N, C-alpha and C positions, 0 to 999 in steps of 0.2 A: 651494020657496023656497030660494036656493043658501046653502049654507054656508061660500062663500069670500068674505072679506072686501072691502070696497071696495079699488079700487086704490089704492096710494100713489102720491103725487106723486114722480117719478123720482129728483129729489136724494135724497129720504127712502130711497131704496133701497140708496144706495151704501155698500159696507161699509168703503170706504176714507177715510168723514169721520173727522175727527178726534176728533168725540164718540161715534161708533160703535167706532173702536178703542179708546179709554177704556173703556167700558163697551158692549160689543156685544149684550147679552143680549137688552134691549128690541127691539133692530132684530130681532134673530133670532126672537125668538117674533112679531113683526108678521107677518116674513117667511113663517115657516112658517104662518101665518093666511093669507097669500095664494093658496096652493097648492100643487102640488109643484113647479115651476119657474116662476120669474119672470124675465123679460126687465127688463133694468136698462140705457136706452138710452144714456146718458151714458158707460158704460165700456165698451159693448156687449157684453155677458156674460150669460149667463144662470145666475142664482142656484137652487141645489137645497139647502134648508136642513134637509128632513126626514131621518130617520134612514133609513127603507126606502128613500127614493128615491135620496138620496145612494150607501146601500151597491149598489143597484142599478148604477149609474152606474158605481161602482167595480169592478165585479165583471163587467161588459159590454166587455170589452177589444178588441172587435170594433166596437161601434158609437162607444164613445167611445176615443178613441186618446190615448195617451202620446206618440208619436213626434213629433207636432208641439208639444209643450211641456205640461209637467206644470205649469206657473208662468203669471201672467199676461202675460207677454210670451212671445209665439209661439217658440218655437226654430227656427222656418224660418230659414236664413240665416245663425246664431248659429254663431261658430267653436268655443266648448267646450259639449259636450254631457255631461249626466250620465248615464252607460250604464245604469245601474239603474233610473231612473225615466222618464227620455226616450226609452224604445226599446219596440216591441211584439214578438210573437212573429212569426217565431221568432227574430230577433236577441234579444230579451229572455231568452227560453229558456236560448241560449247563455251569454250573460254570466251570467245568475243561477247557472246549472248551475256555472260555472267558478269561483264563489267562495261558494256555499252551503256545503259541509261543513266549513269553519272554525266556522260560526255553528250547528252541531250542539249539542245540550244538553250533551252530554258534555265538547265541546272547550270550551264556554264554561266551564265548572264550572273549568277550569284557571286562569281568570283571577280565581275567587273569594278565595284567599287574598291577591292583591295588592289587589283592589280592598276588601276589608273592612279591609286595613291603611291603606290609603288614607282609609277613612271615619274611623278611629280617629284618624288624625294631623290630619286636616282639624277635626274637632270639638274635640279636644284645643285648637287653635290657637282657634277660635271662642270656646270657653269660658273660655280664657285671659282674652281680650279683655272678654268678658261683653255689650258693646253692640257690635255688628257691623252692617255693611251684608250682609245675606243673599248677595247677589248673588255678590261678588267672595270674600267670606269662606266660604260654603257652596257654593252652587249651581255656582258655574263651574269652580272645582279640580277636583272629582270626574270630570267626563267628559275633562278635560284628562289626568289622571292615567290614566282607563279607556284612551282611545284609545292613548295611548303604550304600553300594555300589549298592547292588541291588535294595533295595526298596526307598531309598532315606530317611529312616527314621534315625535321629541322635539321640539317648537317651540321658537324663541328663548325665548318666555314664555307664561304663561297668556293673557296680555292680547293678544299677538298672536295667537293662536290664536281667541281669542274674539271679536276684529274681522274675523278673515278667516272664519269661521264665520258670522258676520251677514253678513257682505259678500255670501255665497252665494244668500240669499234676497232680499235687499236690492236686489242690481241688476236683478232681474227683477219690479218692483214698480211699480205706477204712478210716474211723476215721479222715477224713479230718479236720485239724486246720482251724477255721475260718479266720485264718490271712493270707490263702492263697487264699481265696475269694477276701479277702480286698486288697491283691496284685493284683488281676488281676483286679479289678475294677479299682485299680490306674493306671495300665496300657493303659486301654481302656479310663479313663478320659483324661490321657495325650496325648494319639493319638488324640482326639476330640479337645482336647484346644491348643494342641502345636504342636505336631508331623504333623498330617497332612496340618493345615495351613502353617508349616514351609517347606513344600516339595519343593524341586525344580524342576523347568520345566522338563519335558520329563525323568520321571523316572518312575519306576514300581507303586511306591506309587500313582502317578497322575492317570497312566493309570486306575488303579483299581477303585479309589474313584470317578475321575471327568467323566470318559467316561465309566466305566463298562466294562474294559478290552478290550481286541483288537476286540471282537465281538460286544461289547456293551451289551451282555447280562447278565450281572449282574444286578439285580434289585437295581434302585435308592431310592426307597422307602424301608423303614425299614433299619436293619443293617448289610444285606448282603453284602454290598462292604466292610464296618469297618472290619467286622470278617473275612473274605476273605483275607484282609490285613495284619488282625493281627494272623491268621494262618500261613500265609508265613513266617512273621517275626519273630515270638516267638518260632515257631516250629523250625525254622532255626538255634538258639541258644542254646539249652538244647541240641539238638541231637548231632551237631557237635563238641560241647564242652565236651560231652562225649565221643565221638570216639577220641578223640585227648588226654585227659586223659588215657583211657582204653591203649591207643597205648603206650604211654610212660611207663605206667605199664607194659604192654607185653614186651616191649623189654628191661625191667629191667628184667625181669623173664628168658625172653630167648635171652642172650647176641650174642648167634651164630648167632641169625636170624637178630640183627641189625649187626654185622658184615659183613654177605651175603648182606644184604641191601647196605651198603655202598661200596661194591665193585660191587655190581650189580645194579646201580641206574633204568636200566630198568626193575627190580622189582618193583619199586615203586607203580605202579598203580595196579598190583597185591596184593601187600602188603595191601593196603588200603582194597580191598576186604576181604582179610582173616582176618585182623583185625575186620572188620564187623562182619564177621561169629564168630571169636572168643569170643568175647563179641559184642553182640547186645546191642546199646543203648538203645531201646525199649525193656523191659523186656517180655512185655506182650501187645497184642493189643486185642480188644473184637469185638464179633458180638452178634445180637440175631436173635431167631428163631421166626417167626410168625406162623409157621405150623411144624408140627412132620418133622424132617430131620435125616439124618444118618452121622456119621464119621466112615468109617472104619467098617462098620457093626453094629456099635452101634447107637443105637436108641436115638435120642435127641427130648425131648418133645416140644411141643410148646410154647413160651413164656419163652425159658431157654436163660442164659447168658452163652455165649460160648467164652473161652479164650485161644487164640492162643498164645501158650509160645514160644514167640519168641526165649528167651535165651535157651531155649532148643534146638530148631531146629536146630541149629548151632553146635551142640555137637551131632548130634544124628549119632551112626555108621552106619547106613544102609545109609546115604549119604556121610558121610565125614570120609574116613580112618582115625585113630587115633586121633579122634577130640578134644582131649584135649592138645594136642601139637600145637603150633604155628608154621606154614609153609608158608613162602612168597611165596614159588614156587608151592603152592596146585592149581592143575591144574583146579578143579571146585570150587575155592574160589567163583566166582560170583555167583555161584547158590543159595548163602544165602538168606534169606527171612527178612534179618535184616531191609531192607528198604521198605517192603512192597512186593507186587506183583499185577498184574492183573490191572483193574480200578485205584484202590488206590495205584500203586507204587507211593512211595513217588516223589511230584512234585519238591521238591528241591534237589533230588538226583546228578543232575550234580554238582550244587554248592557246595554240601558237599564232594563229590570226589575231586573237586577243590582246596577247602581249605585244605582237608589230605595231597593232592599231593604237594600243594606248602608247607606245613610244614614240611613235610617229608622230601622233597628234600633240604630244606636249612638245617636240622638238621643233614643229612647224610652227607653233604659237611663239617659241621662244628663242629660236637661232636662225639667224638671218643666212648664215651658210658654212660649210665646213671646210677648213685650209689644212693642207698638208703641213706637217712639220717636221717630217722625218720619214725614212726607209720604214713601210709596213714590211710585216714578215708573215708570209704565209706558213700555216700549219704542213707539215711533212705529212700529214694523214692521207693514206691514198681513199679513204672513204668519205670524208669530210672536206668539203670546201668551206675552208674557215681561215681566220689570222691568228696567229699567235700575238702578234701587236699590231697596232694601228694608230700611230700619234697624228693627232691632228688638234686643230684649233677651232673652238667653238665662238663663232661670232656672233654676239647675241644680237636680237632683234631690237630695232629701237632703242638701242643704249641701255636695254633693261638686262639683268642678269637674274 
């Protein structure tokens, strides 16, 4: 007797349906029941929802390549490329090696004082207001400040940076609005005209654009240096903002876990990993095949678009016990795939972890609980799992603001 569930109707498999974007987890569970890989004909994509199978796809860069595109839309023929995610070895090795040293633990530690000061200032402002929209008041300001500290780029406003970062992924989604392409063009134009000329000395932005990274390996001709810096800068905003917004929502849903974290601040580092598992900021990541390949015994044809459903992998009960519950003590939380794995493990992961740790540390010291004050609105993005609005009341700890 087969353990594979009966096939779902094609339309029911589509992870970009509005109802699936609002609450994707029922669909993810049904997809995992279908087997290791399921073909969705309306999108012409192969969906890989299980933890073990998605990890195998992401780790096998020879069979499942990034150079043809890591998003829904193919990168072939596109004028702008993101060198860190849309290349394969040996090009990827050269590019990654040029920018990896500044992300070593000791180097990132130099950012800690500035990031912790930013967390204090952001929470000060939010507590002074009491009732806030956690997206613009708590989640978005932190990556804006952190990316300025890291890269040296100071955008015209936090909102401009948020819009530009959102456009990076939205421009490559199904039925993309031309406005997103225009916003992406505006971001690159600002970098060329104002951002890079205004960089301070001895910052990551200068290292990349003037010197080609620590090895000098980035090509001086063409857009490689520009797009490498843009990748680091813009990708670091949307993902961390999503993580922080999702975190506040999760602790509103699971107040017992917030109380535990306040009592046990030593758990904050593990809580960050659990939050990434529970609500992966990136719902999906793509690979392409150039020859026939296999996923869990399922034959994938050459020229296929393969979607690792990261949002599903964190809820796979084969990897995580009781996966629909937030548990800040979860022992294997760090095994999540939310930040990628293998050669494409997120370069900025140490910065994202530092930002989230600083914000949670400050919030646990000063906020007793979060209370919903209105309806939260999820972003319609098919790539990012994040909020557009998240109205909450911050109840100060011990009567202090």
